[in-house]
Structures are given as C-alpha cells and as structure tokens.
C-alpha positions in Angstrom: 0.0 -0.2 0.2 2.1 2.7 1.0 4.4 3.6 4.0 2.1 4.8 6.7 -0.5 1.8 6.1 2.9 0.0 6.3 3.9 1.3 9.8 0.2 1.5 10.8 -0.3 -2.3 10.3 3.0 -3.3 12.3 1.9 -0.9 15.2 -1.8 -2.2 15.1 -0.6 -6.0 15.0 1.7 -4.9 18.0 -0.9 -3.5 19.9 -4.2 -5.6 19.2 -2.0 -8.7 18.3 -1.5 -11.1 15.3 -4.3 -13.0 16.1 -7.2 -10.1 16.2 -5.9 -8.3 13.0 -5.8 -11.5 10.9 -9.7 -11.9 11.8 -10.2 -8.4 10.8 -8.3 -8.5 7.8 -9.9 -12.3 7.0 -13.4 -10.1 7.1 -12.9 -7.4 5.3 -15.0 -6.8 2.1 -14.6 -4.3 -0.8 -17.5 -2.3 1.3 -15.1 -1.3 4.5 -12.0 -1.9 3.2 -11.6 1.9 2.4 -12.5 2.2 6.3 -9.7 -0.3 7.1 -7.0 1.6 5.4 -8.6 4.7 6.7 -8.3 3.5 10.5 -4.5 1.6 9.9 -3.6 4.7 8.2 -4.8 7.4 10.6 -5.2 5.4 13.9 -2.5 3.0 13.8 0.2 4.8 11.1 -0.3 8.1 12.5 -1.7 8.6 16.0 -0.5 5.0 17.7 3.0 5.6 15.7 4.1 8.3 17.7 6.5 8.2 19.9 5.8 11.2 22.3 4.1 9.1 24.8 4.3 5.4 25.6 1.8 2.5 24.7 0.7 2.5 28.1 0.2 5.9 28.1 -1.8 6.2 24.8 -3.5 2.7 25.9 -5.1 4.1 29.2 -6.3 7.5 26.8 -7.7 5.3 24.8 -10.0 3.3 27.3 -10.5 6.3 29.4 -12.3 8.0 25.6 -13.8 4.9 24.7 -15.7 4.4 28.4 -16.5 8.4 28.6 -17.9 8.0 24.9 -19.8 4.5 25.4 -17.8 2.7 23.0 -18.2 -0.5 24.9 -17.0 -3.1 21.9 -14.1 -1.1 21.3 -13.3 -0.7 24.9 -13.5 -4.5 25.5 -10.8 -4.8 22.7 -8.4 -2.1 24.2 -8.7 -3.8 27.5 -7.5 -7.0 25.7 -4.6 -5.1 24.1 -2.9 -4.3 27.6 -1.4 -7.3 27.4 0.9 -5.7 24.6 0.7 -2.5 25.7 1.8 -2.6 29.3 -1.3 -1.3 30.8 -1.7 -2.6 34.4 -5.5 -3.6 35.7 -4.3 -0.9 38.5 -4.0 1.3 35.3 -7.3 1.0 34.1 -8.9 1.4 36.9 -7.1 4.9 37.0 -8.3 5.6 33.9 -11.9 4.5 34.6 -12.1 6.7 37.9 -11.0 9.4 35.9 -14.0 8.8 33.7 -16.3 8.8 36.4 -15.5 12.5 37.2 -15.0 13.8 34.0 -17.5 12.0 32.3 -19.6 10.4 34.3 -20.8 7.4 37.0 -22.7 5.4 34.9 -20.1 5.5 32.2 -17.4 4.4 34.3 -19.4 1.8 36.4 -20.5 0.3 32.6 -16.9 0.5 31.7 -15.7 -1.3 35.1 -17.8 -4.2 34.6 -16.8 -4.4 31.1 -12.9 -4.5 32.3 -13.6 -7.3 34.7 -15.4 -9.5 32.5 -12.5 -9.3 29.7 -9.7 -9.2 32.6 -11.4 -12.6 33.9 -11.8 -13.9 30.1 -8.0 -12.7 29.5 -7.2 -14.9 32.9 -9.1 -17.8 31.9 -7.6 -17.7 28.2 -3.8 -18.1 29.7 
C-alpha cells in the first residue's frame, strides 16, 4: 500500500495482536476496505505510531475515551490490548476513575463491568 499503511499495520499488530488483526483482515470486504485502510493509516499509522508518549499511556487514554463515549465493543478490545501495551489492571482502574469524574458515573460503572469481564476472560484464556 504505502509507508503510513505499512507502519500502521505493524503498530496495529503490536498493540492488538496478530490473531485479532488476522481476523479483521479476513472479514474485510470491498465495502469496508476503504474504512479499514483509513483507520490503519490514521489511527495506527499516525497516532498510535507516534513516540511522544508510551504505548501504556496511549492505551490508558484510549480506554478512558472509549469508556467516556460508551464505545463498549472497542473498549473491550483495548482492554485486551493492555497485555501488549504494558497498561496494568491498576492503570485501567485509574483511567476509569477519571471517566467517573469527567464523563459520568454510569459510563464508568459500565466500563468497569466490561473491564472486569474482559480481564477474567483473559485470565481464563491463559
């Protein structure tokens, strides 16, 4: 494709894992291919590939934003990605405490349930 796409794909695989990216790529169709290219180049190739903050910090920011906006499916995916970003359970909880104050207790409450369930699934999968 191009250098930004290639960098994005490397970063996406490093953060989300090969299995997740392989599934997403296998499910890609002509309809959503432009969208997949967009997020690979912009989110992963531009933002997540920057070295100004650590993957751990970027992970915590992403989790807080997703929780605050109620993007539950993406939230679980990024909680699973903490296994690759270095963000701990304590880091996730700290991010979600901020969500409670700045985005609302109901959003944080629901996000904490998703985090608990996701961490339990991750521990069970080991």
